[in-house]
C-alpha positions as CSV (number, residue, x, y, z in Angstrom):
1,M,-27.3,174.9,66.5
2,T,-24.9,174.2,63.4
3,Q,-24.8,170.6,62.3
4,I,-20.6,171.0,63.6
5,K,-21.9,172.3,67.3
6,M,-24.2,169.4,67.2
7,R,-21.8,167.2,66.6
8,R,-19.5,168.2,69.1
9,W,-22.0,168.4,71.2
10,I,-23.4,164.8,71.1
11,G,-19.6,163.8,70.9
12,F,-19.1,165.6,74.5
13,W,-22.1,163.8,75.9
14,T,-21.3,160.5,74.4
15,L,-17.6,161.2,75.9
16,V,-19.0,161.9,79.3
17,V,-21.2,159.0,79.9
18,L,-18.5,156.7,78.4
19,L,-16.2,157.7,81.2
20,T,-18.9,157.4,83.6
21,L,-19.9,154.0,82.9
22,L,-15.8,153.0,82.6
23,T,-15.5,154.9,86.4
24,I,-18.8,152.4,87.7
25,W,-17.3,149.3,85.9
26,S,-13.8,150.0,87.3
27,V,-14.9,150.7,90.5
28,A,-17.2,147.8,90.7
29,A,-14.7,145.3,89.5
30,E,-12.0,146.4,92.4
31,P,-12.1,143.0,94.9
32,E,-13.6,143.6,98.5
33,V,-12.1,143.0,101.5
34,I,-13.7,139.8,103.3
35,E,-11.7,139.5,106.4
36,T,-8.9,141.8,108.0
37,G,-6.9,140.8,111.0
38,S,-3.5,141.0,113.2
39,C,-0.4,138.0,112.5
40,S,2.6,139.7,113.6
41,A,4.9,138.7,115.8
42,E,5.9,140.2,118.8
43,G,7.3,143.8,117.8
44,S,6.0,143.5,114.4
45,N,3.0,145.7,112.5
46,V,2.0,142.4,110.2
47,T,-1.8,142.3,108.9
48,W,-3.6,139.8,106.7
49,S,-6.8,140.9,104.8
50,L,-8.4,138.3,102.6
51,S,-10.5,139.3,99.1
52,S,-13.3,138.3,97.7
53,D,-11.4,137.3,94.9
54,G,-9.5,134.9,97.0
55,T,-6.2,136.7,97.2
56,I,-4.7,136.8,100.9
57,S,-2.5,139.7,101.5
58,I,0.4,140.0,103.9
59,D,1.2,143.5,104.6
60,G,3.1,145.7,107.4
61,E,6.6,145.9,109.0
62,G,8.2,142.7,110.5
63,N,7.8,139.3,110.8
64,M,4.3,137.5,110.8
65,A,3.8,135.2,113.9
66,T,4.7,131.5,114.0
67,Y,1.7,129.2,113.0
68,Y,1.4,125.5,113.1
69,A,-0.6,123.0,110.7
70,V,-0.3,119.9,112.7
71,L,-2.4,117.9,115.6
72,G,-5.0,120.4,116.1
73,F,-2.6,124.0,116.2
74,E,-3.9,124.8,113.0
75,K,-7.2,126.5,114.1
76,N,-4.8,129.3,115.6
77,I,-4.1,130.4,112.1
78,P,-6.3,133.4,112.1
79,W,-7.6,132.4,108.5
80,Y,-8.4,129.2,109.3
81,E,-12.4,129.0,109.0
82,S,-11.7,130.9,105.6
83,R,-8.6,128.7,104.3
84,N,-10.3,127.0,101.2
85,S,-11.5,130.2,100.3
86,V,-7.8,131.3,99.6
87,Q,-6.2,131.1,96.0
88,S,-3.7,133.3,96.6
89,L,-0.9,134.9,98.6
90,R,0.4,138.1,97.8
91,I,3.4,139.3,100.1
92,S,4.3,142.9,100.4
93,D,7.1,144.9,100.8
94,G,7.9,145.4,104.2
95,V,7.4,141.8,105.5
96,T,10.6,140.4,106.4
97,G,9.1,136.6,108.3
98,I,6.4,134.5,107.6
99,S,5.0,131.2,108.8
100,T,5.1,129.3,105.6
101,N,3.1,126.5,107.9
102,A,-0.4,129.2,107.7
103,F,-0.6,128.5,104.4
104,R,-0.2,124.4,104.1
105,I,-3.6,124.2,105.5
106,C,-4.7,126.2,102.3
107,E,-5.7,123.6,100.0
108,N,-6.9,126.0,96.9
109,L,-3.8,127.7,96.7
110,T,-2.5,128.7,93.5
111,S,-0.1,131.2,93.3
112,I,2.0,133.5,95.3
113,S,3.5,137.0,95.1
114,V,5.6,139.4,96.5
115,D,6.5,142.9,95.7
116,E,9.3,143.2,94.1
117,D,10.5,145.6,96.8
118,N,11.2,142.9,99.4
119,S,13.7,142.8,100.7
120,T,13.5,138.3,101.6
121,F,11.4,137.0,99.5
122,C,10.8,136.8,95.9
123,C,8.9,134.4,93.8
124,D,9.1,132.3,90.8
125,S,6.5,130.5,88.6
126,G,4.0,131.1,92.0
127,I,6.9,129.1,94.0
128,L,7.9,131.4,97.6
129,Y,11.9,131.6,97.5
130,G,14.7,133.3,99.8
131,K,15.4,136.8,97.8
132,Q,18.4,135.1,96.1
133,K,16.3,132.2,95.2
134,H,18.9,130.3,97.1
135,T,16.4,128.5,99.7
136,L,12.9,127.1,98.5
137,L,10.4,127.8,101.4
138,L,6.8,127.4,99.7
139,C,5.2,125.8,96.6
140,P,1.4,125.9,97.0
141,Q,-0.7,123.2,97.0
142,S,-2.8,123.7,94.5
143,L,-0.1,124.9,91.8
144,P,-1.4,124.7,88.3
145,L,1.8,122.8,87.0
146,K,3.0,119.3,86.8
147,D,6.3,119.1,86.2
148,L,8.4,121.4,87.6
149,S,12.4,121.9,87.3
150,L,13.8,124.0,89.8
151,P,16.8,127.1,89.0
152,E,20.1,125.8,89.4
153,G,21.5,127.8,93.1
154,V,18.8,126.4,95.3
155,T,20.6,124.9,98.1
156,T,18.0,124.1,100.7
157,I,14.0,123.2,100.4
158,E,12.6,123.8,103.2
159,S,10.7,121.0,105.3
160,Y,6.9,120.5,103.9
161,A,7.6,123.2,100.9
162,F,5.9,120.9,99.0
163,S,3.5,119.0,101.3
164,K,0.6,118.5,100.1
165,N,0.6,119.4,96.8
166,K,-1.7,118.0,94.3
167,N,-1.1,118.7,90.8
168,L,3.3,117.7,90.4
169,E,4.1,114.8,88.9
170,S,8.2,115.6,88.9
171,V,10.1,117.6,90.4
172,V,13.8,118.2,88.6
173,F,16.6,119.1,91.8
174,P,19.4,120.8,90.4
175,N,22.7,120.0,91.6
176,S,23.3,122.8,93.5
177,V,20.6,121.7,95.9
178,T,22.5,120.5,99.6
179,S,19.7,120.2,102.0
180,I,16.3,119.1,101.9
């Protein structure tokens, strides 16, 4: 074999080995779904899944069932037993109604993300808002911010939106807020 052919042969097999290793690594890096179930309101098809990386995903079409996080009712929340594992919340594009109470039990929740194609909700700085950012729905309990300035245009802060937040020391409300 000539030296040029030998270099090509070594280069080819080196590339094959590298691509194989990258494939194995990327498969291993995917979080594993450790729990899943339904959280649908009547007439909807909404499911939840909790991944090994602490992400709880709300997927499907329609409204999530209503849950309460008071007076022992929190035990009816499907992920109640895993609540301390939840670190982030992801809402898919087809979800049109969410029970924010169901996430008030998640003491380690640091961030929320919403699919950009969702027509009902949006997220800014890890905080859940209605799509037009007129209503602040939920601020995660462990959001890693000490100071927060809400965007101009927010008119409503939902009840308990900042409930049990561990890190916030100050919140600046814009003049547009008319209801808390």
